[in-house]
N, C-alpha and C positions, 0 to 999 in steps of 0.2 A: 504451470510453473508458479512457485511462490516466490515473489520478489519482496521489495521493500516499499515503504511509503515515500522514500526520497524522490521517486520518479513521478509522484502525483503532482498535478498542476496546482499551485497555490492560487493562481488566477490564470486566465488564458495566456499561454506562452511562457509562464514563469514556473520553473521547476527547481526545487530546492537543490537537487543534485547538480544543477548547472551553475550555481552560485557559491563561490568559496565562502562569502560572508554569511549567507543564509545557512549553509551546511555547517559551518563552524559554530554558529550560534545555537543550533538545535543539538549538536553533539555535546557542547558545553552544558546546555540546559539539562540534558538527560544523564550527564556524567560519563559519557563514552569518550575514549581517546580520539583525538583528531585524526589519527591514522585510519580510523574506521571509515573515513570519507571515501577511501578507495573501494571499499565494499559497497557503499551506497551507489557510487558511480558505476560499479560493475553490474549491479542490478539494473540500473537504467540502460546500460549498453546491451544487456541480455534482452531486455524488452524491445529495444530497437532492432536487434537481430531477428526476433520473432516477427515483428511487424513487417519486415521486408522479406520474410521467408515464404515459401509456398507450402509450408506444413500447416496442419491443423493444430491450433494452440489455444490455450486460455492462460491468462496471467492474473494472479491474485496479488494485489497490493493491500495488505492489511492496514488498519488505521495506524496513525503515527504512534499512538500509545497503545501497545498491546501487552497485556500482562494477565497473570492468573486472576481469576475472579469467578463470578457466578455465570452459569449457563442460563440465559434468559430466553433464548430463541426469538427475541424481539430486537431487531436491529434494522437499519436502513442500508440499502445497496446503492452504490454509486458507480461511476465510470472512471474518468480521468482526474477528477478533483476529490479531495478528501471529504468524507461525510462528517459534518461538524454537529456537536450536540448543542444544547441551549446556551452553554457557556463558551461556545466557539472552539471547543476542543475536539480533536480527532482521536477517539478512543474506542477500544473494544476489548472484551475479555478473550483470553486464549480459547476458552470453552466455546464462546459464540463464533469465533473465527473458525473453529473446527466444524461447527454446525454448517456454516456457510460453504466450506470446502466440500463437505459430504453432499450437501444439497446440490452443488454445481456438478459434482461427479455423477450423481444419480440422475439428474435432469438438467443437462447443459443448456445454459442461456447465453453464455459468453464465449462462443467459439469464434476465434479470430479477434478477440477483444480482451481488454483488461477490465477487471472490476475490483471494487473496494467495498468495505463495509464500515459502519460506525453506528453509534447510538444517536 
């Protein structure tokens, strides 16, 4: 499943999707309507359903800033917390996110787990 970055832990136990204040701030920052908060929370709930199911699953939460760019093939992989670059940003190109998804489909490493990527 491909979810969103809003369910990633900003620090242990702190998830943006759980906080109206944190969620509104990031939606305002990236220019999305505040109504989009429902979709962010929906992705978090879908992940929670997977975690309690008896199905085989993998959940991909891309970086907070995912946009068209260059395919570098060079990125870092993480689990429940965002992968941050040297400037403290969680970002990835759509092209590198595609590489990560295909890599996981071809050689699964995150069965029954969530993963994320970033530079």
